[in-house]
N, C-alpha and C positions, 0 to 999 in steps of 0.2 A: 852424904850431902852432895848435891850437883855442884859442879864446877861453876863458878860465876866469872863472867868477863865484864869489865867496865867499858862501856861505850865511850868512844872519843869523837863520834860524829860521822856525818857523811862527807866524803871526799870525791873530787872528780878527777880521774886519771884519763890517760889517753884512750883506754879501752871502755870507759864509761864510768858510772857510779861505783864507789867503793866504801864499805863499812869499815871504819878504822876503830881499833881497840887500843887501850892503854897497854904500853909495852912494845908498840911497833907493829903489831899483828894487824891483818887486814882480810877482808873477806869481799870478793868480787860480787857484783849484783847484776848478773845478766837478766834479760826479760825473760819472765816465766819462772824465776826462781821462787822457792817457798821462802817467805820471811816469817818465822816463827821464834818467838821468845817469850819469856815470862820474867817476871819480877818476884823475887823471893819473898814469902811472908815475913814481915817484920823489917824489909829492906828500907833504906833511905837514900835519897839523892844528895850527893855531896858535891862540893865546889871543884870545878875542873882546873882552878888556878889560873895563872896568867903568864903569858910570855915564856911558856915552856917550864915554869916552876910550879910545884905543888902548892896548893893552898895550905899555909901554915896552921890554919885553924880547923882544917877539914870540916868546914862549916857545912850545915845542912842548908839546901837552897830549895825553894818552892817548886812543886811539880809543873806548874804552868810557865815557868820562866823559860824563854828562848835563849838566854845569856848563860845559864848554868854556872853563874858566879856569885859569889858573895860580894857585898859592897867593897870590901877592900880590895879584892882582886879585879873587880870591874873597874874600879878607879885606876888601878895600875895598868890595866889592859888598854884602858881609853888614853891614858897619858902618852903612850908610845904609838898610837895610832896615827895614820895620815889624816883621817877625818878631823882630828883634834887641832890640827895646824900647829903641833909642837915639834915638827921635824923640818923646819925651814931649810936647814943646812944638809938635808939629804942630798947626796951627790948623784944619785941614780936618775935615769931619764924615766919620765912618766908619760903615759898616753891618756888622751881625752877620748870619750867615746860617747856615742848615742846608742841606747838600748831600747828595744820595743818589746812589750810584755803582753800587748793585746790592743785592740781598737782604742784610741785615745790615751794610750799608757806608754809615753816615751819619757825616759829620763836621760840626764847627762851625768857622767861621772868621770872619775880619774883612776887609773891603776898602774902600778909599777910595770915598765916595759918588759922586764925580765919574767914576768908572770904570764905573758902571752894572754890568752882569752880565759884563763882559770876564773878570774873574778866574774866574768860574764855568765860562766856555767854556774858559779856559786849563787848567782842572784836569780838564776832561772830566766835569763834573757832569751827570748824566743829568737830574736834576730839582733844584730848589731852592725855598726860601722865605726871605724876609728875616725876621729877627727884631726889629730895632730899629736906629735910627740915633741917633748922639751923637758926643761928643769921642772921640779916639783911646783915651785911658786908660779911660774908661768902656766903650767897646766891647770893650777887652782884658779889663777886670774881668768882663763878662758872659760872655765867652768861657771865662774860667777857672772861672766859676760853673757852667756847663753840664758842663765837663769834670769837675768835682769832684762835683757833685750827681747828674748823669745818666750820668756815665761815657761821654760822647761824646768821641771822640778829635778832635785837630786835624789829623791826617794819616792818609791811607790810601795804602799803597804802589801804584804804577802796576801792578805785576805783578797785584795783586788786582783792580784795576779792569778790566783787559784780559780777565780770565780769564772774566768773567761778560757781557760786552757782546752777545755773539751769543745769549744766552738770558735776556733780560729779560722781565718780565711784559708782556703784550700790551697792556693798557690804561693810559692816563696816571693813572687813579684808583689802580690797583693800585701803580704805580711811586711814586705820592706818599703812599702810606698811611703809611710809617714816619716821614716827616718831619712829616705831619700829627699823628700822635700825639706825637711829641717836641715839636712846636711848643706843643701844648696844655700839656704837662707843664712846659715851660720858662717859658712866661709866668706859670704859677701859682707859681714859686718865689719865696721871699722873698730879699731881699738884692740885687735889681737896682739898679744906680746910678740916682738920681733924674734925672740928666741924659740918660739914654738913653730916647728915645721908642719904645715898643713898636710893632711892626708887626703888622697883621693877617694871618692865614694866607692866602697867595695863591701857590699852587705854579706854577712855571714849568717846562715840560718841554721838553728838548732833543733828544729822540729824532729828530724831524724834520730839526732844524738839523744833527745829526751825521750823518744818514743811517743810523741803526742799525736801522731798521725792516726793511732788506733785507741786513743784515750776516751773511756766512757765518762759521762758526767759524775762527778763525786756526789755520793749521797750523804757521807759523814766525814767529819774531821775529828781526829783524835785530839782532845784538849790537854790530857796529861796522862802519865803513867802513874800507877799507884801499886803499893806493896800487895802481892798476890795476883795482880792483873796480868793479862796476856794479850799478846797480838799474834794473829795468824792469817796470812793471805798470801796471794801470788802477786809478784811484782809485774805491773803492767807498764808503768813509765816512771820516770823520776825527772824532777827539774829543781834546780837550786838545792834547798835542804829537804825537799819534799819527796817521799815515796808514795806512789799511787798504787794501792793494792786492791785486788779482787777478793773479797770476803764473802762469808755466808750472809752477811748484812748488806751486801752491795759494795760499790767502789768507795774506798776509804782513803783519805789523805792522811799520812803520818809525817809530821815535820820532825826531822831528826834531831833538831836543835833541842826539842823536849825530851830526847832520849839520852843525850849526854849526861854524864854524871850518875846514871843508874848502873848498878851491877845487874847483869842479865843471865838468866839460865836457860838451858834448853827447855822448850815447851812441848807438850803433847798436842792433841788436837782439840784444844779447848775453845777455840774460836776467839773472838774479839771480846775481851772482858775488862777494858779499861774505859774511862769516861769519854764520851764522844758528844758532838753537837751536829746539828743538821747543817749542811752547806747551803748557803743562799746563793744562787746564781745572779750574775749581774742583770739588771734590769727587773728583778722581781719586786714585788710590793714591799718586802721586808728589808730592802738593802739598808735603809737608814738606821736600822737597829744594830747593825754590826760594823 
């Protein structure tokens, strides 16, 4: 029987994307690497647990889920997240940022200062700029201020991010223009918490980090893994949780959040034999269906 490795998801390291495995192992993902794996016949996807703890039920989770957690573990993970506002006494400094994912797609968010730009890489931000640094609740109030005063959302769906990655403006200056304008408007607002130190506008661009300068438009998106299915392609680019693969069926996007929780085995040259759907580009007539 082939050795099976349980996937723990995609991580971003200093050298680029890394595939993590249960037990602490990892596999670097340089551009051009062949990404090929299969799911054993009869295999099931199990809950990845929460906060470093294994799922006590070893619950089976749906293949299309991007959370890879059962209801019990999802509640536990959520309860200790910054987004749940249950950590008001967190003493660490937090940063507020503006992130750009494509034309008309800017969001505001916060991240622990000690994490650096890791959160922006995990979200697939094409470019970003810091707005300020301060205590958690001051950062949260600033985030709410921008949402209310400037109409900047705190979430952008991944489907919208993927739809524009292959057709981004050519220059870093063009890509940063929207966050530059919003940064100017944001720092001019009244009502900023006194404990938040405002940051100068210094855009950071991730096009080279993600490999988006050579990205072909995606034809298909993997919707789930299934027992007996296989993925086989050459890594062209990666952004956030997504791998962009060149396959015999064209350019394919694989959201690695849908791979976590599966036990994977080495695959032959079986091609792409998992469920997919056609990618719809932004501006097409079918946008509203997705």
